[in-house]
N, C-alpha and C positions, 0 to 999 in steps of 0.2 A: 504494500500500500504506500509506504513511504517513497519507494523508488518511482512509482507511478506519479505521485505528487511532484517529485523532483523533475521528472521528465516533462510534465506539463509546465512547470515553472521555466525550465530551459527553453521549451518551445515558445512560450510567450515572450521571453527575452529576445530570442532570435527574430520573431515576427516584429517585435518593437524596434529592433535594430534595423531590420529591412525597411520598415515604414519610415524610420528616421532618415535613412539613406535616400529613400525615394523622395521624401519631402525636401531634403537638401538639394537633390538634383532638380526638382521642379522649381525651387526658389532661384537657383542659378539660371535656369532657362528663362524664368519670368524676368529676372534682372536684365538679362541680355535683350529680351523683347522691349523692356522699358527703355534701355539705353538706345536701342535702334529707333524706337518711336520718337524719342526726344531728339536724337540726331536728325532724323527726317524732318520733324517739325521745325527745328531751328535752322536747318540748312536750306530748305527749299521754300520757306515762306517768310515774308516780312510783314510789317504793319500794313503795307499796301494791299495785302491779300485778305484783309478782313471780310470781304464780300465773296471770297472764293470758296465754293462748297468743299473743294478738296482740302482746304485749310481747316475747315470745321471737322472734316472726317479725320484728318491727322491729329487734331487736338483731342477728338473723342477717343481715338486709339490710344493716345498717350494717357488720357485719364483712366481708361480701363486697365492699361498695363500697370499704372500706379496702384490702382485698387486691388488688382490680383496680387501684386507684390506685398501690399499691406496685409491682405487676408492670409496669404501663405505664411508670412512672418508670425501672425497670431496663432495659426495652427502649429507652426514649428515650436513656438514658445510653450504651448499647451502640452505638446508631446514631450518636450524636454523637461 
């Protein structure tokens, strides 16, 4: 019985470690997306583009990238 309990504990620890690694990988990918969206917005648009729908779309993508990064950081802190 004790060995079964020990195996279950080890299994949970391994799964937790796998999830932590996965979350870390997703955070890195999201940060890359965030940097890419920011670079795109800052490089291709100026204040003169305020009426350009593509500028609004780029700004929206950056906002969502920021939100995803923030939410993933919250999840990562809860797991750790």
